[in-house]
C-alpha positions as CSV (number, residue, x, y, z in Angstrom):
1,M,0.0,0.0,0.0
2,Y,1.5,3.3,-1.1
3,Y,2.1,5.9,1.6
4,D,0.9,9.4,0.5
5,Y,3.0,11.9,2.4
6,Y,1.1,14.9,1.0
7,N,-2.2,13.5,2.2
8,E,-0.9,12.3,5.5
9,V,1.0,15.4,6.4
10,K,-2.0,17.6,5.3
11,N,-4.3,15.6,7.6
12,D,-1.8,16.0,10.5
13,V,-1.7,19.8,9.8
14,I,-5.5,19.9,9.9
15,D,-5.6,18.0,13.2
16,Y,-3.0,20.4,14.7
17,I,-5.0,23.5,13.5
18,K,-8.3,22.2,14.9
19,N,-6.8,21.3,18.2
20,N,-4.3,24.1,18.8
21,I,-5.0,27.2,16.7
22,D,-7.5,30.0,17.1
23,L,-7.8,31.4,13.6
24,S,-9.1,34.7,14.8
25,E,-5.7,35.5,16.4
26,F,-4.1,36.0,13.0
27,D,-4.4,39.2,11.0
28,S,-3.8,37.6,7.7
29,L,-3.6,34.2,5.9
30,V,0.1,34.9,5.3
31,D,0.7,35.4,9.1
32,L,-1.0,32.2,9.8
33,Q,0.9,30.3,7.1
34,E,4.2,31.6,8.5
35,Y,3.3,30.8,12.0
36,L,2.2,27.3,11.1
37,Y,5.4,26.6,9.2
38,D,7.6,27.7,12.0
39,E,5.6,25.7,14.6
40,L,5.0,22.6,12.6
41,F,8.5,22.3,11.2
42,V,9.5,21.1,14.7
43,E,6.2,19.5,15.8
44,D,6.5,15.8,16.3
45,S,2.9,15.1,15.6
46,V,3.3,16.6,12.1
47,T,7.0,16.3,11.0
48,G,8.8,14.5,13.8
49,N,11.6,17.1,13.4
50,G,11.5,18.0,17.1
51,S,12.7,14.6,18.3
52,G,14.0,13.3,15.0
53,S,11.2,10.8,14.5
54,Y,7.6,10.9,13.5
55,T,7.0,7.1,13.5
56,M,9.2,6.2,16.5
57,S,9.9,3.1,14.5
58,N,12.7,2.6,12.0
59,R,10.8,-0.2,10.3
60,K,7.6,1.9,9.9
61,A,9.7,4.8,8.6
62,W,11.4,2.6,6.1
63,E,7.9,1.4,4.8
64,Y,6.9,5.0,4.2
65,V,10.2,6.1,2.7
66,G,10.5,3.0,0.6
67,D,7.3,3.9,-1.3
68,N,8.6,7.4,-1.9
69,L,12.3,7.3,-2.9
70,D,11.7,9.9,-5.6
71,L,10.2,12.2,-3.1
72,L,13.2,11.5,-0.7
73,G,15.5,12.5,-3.6
74,D,13.7,15.8,-4.1
75,A,13.8,16.5,-0.4
76,L,17.5,15.7,0.0
77,E,18.3,17.9,-3.0
78,E,16.2,20.8,-1.6
79,F,17.8,20.6,1.9
80,E,21.3,19.8,0.6
81,E,21.8,17.2,3.4
82,A,21.8,13.9,1.5
83,R,24.9,12.3,3.1
84,Y,24.0,13.3,6.6
85,T,20.4,12.3,6.3
86,L,21.1,9.0,4.7
87,L,23.6,8.2,7.4
88,Q,21.0,8.8,10.1
89,G,18.7,6.2,8.7
90,A,15.0,5.7,7.7
91,E,13.5,7.9,10.5
92,A,15.6,10.9,9.5
93,C,14.7,10.3,5.8
94,D,11.0,10.2,6.8
95,V,11.3,13.4,8.8
96,T,13.1,15.1,5.9
97,I,10.3,14.2,3.5
98,R,7.7,15.5,6.0
99,C,9.5,18.8,6.3
100,Y,9.9,19.1,2.5
101,V,6.2,18.6,1.8
102,L,5.1,20.8,4.8
103,P,4.6,24.1,3.0
104,E,2.3,22.6,0.4
105,C,0.5,20.6,3.0
106,I,-0.2,23.7,5.1
107,D,-1.6,25.5,2.0
108,N,-3.8,22.5,1.2
109,A,-5.0,22.1,4.8
110,L,-5.9,25.8,5.0
111,D,-7.8,25.5,1.6
112,E,-9.7,22.5,2.9
113,L,-10.5,24.2,6.2
114,M,-11.6,27.4,4.6
115,G,-13.8,25.4,2.2
116,E,-15.4,23.7,5.2
117,S,-16.1,27.0,7.0
118,E,-17.8,28.4,3.9
119,A,-20.1,25.4,3.5
């Protein structure tokens, strides 16, 4: 079964927003996006970057990463950390992918939430 990082991270962002964010506290969508990126980049429940692991399982991380080697390549190129990340193992690779897709997932999550609020 293919692991869809974009969908999974987007859903984690939505859960985080619903449980932790009061949208009325932000003056603009850009302010909210910037805040979310700064917070979620190190939030274990979204990226795992705070502790270094989202899955808390090397085996589970490898299952996710193994389905997404092309995405891992893109993330490693973007962050210019290929050697270091690969030496750290599957959990570091999983976290790297999650951080890489985070900006797009924040945008998609906000689009989905805004659509729900308008309905």
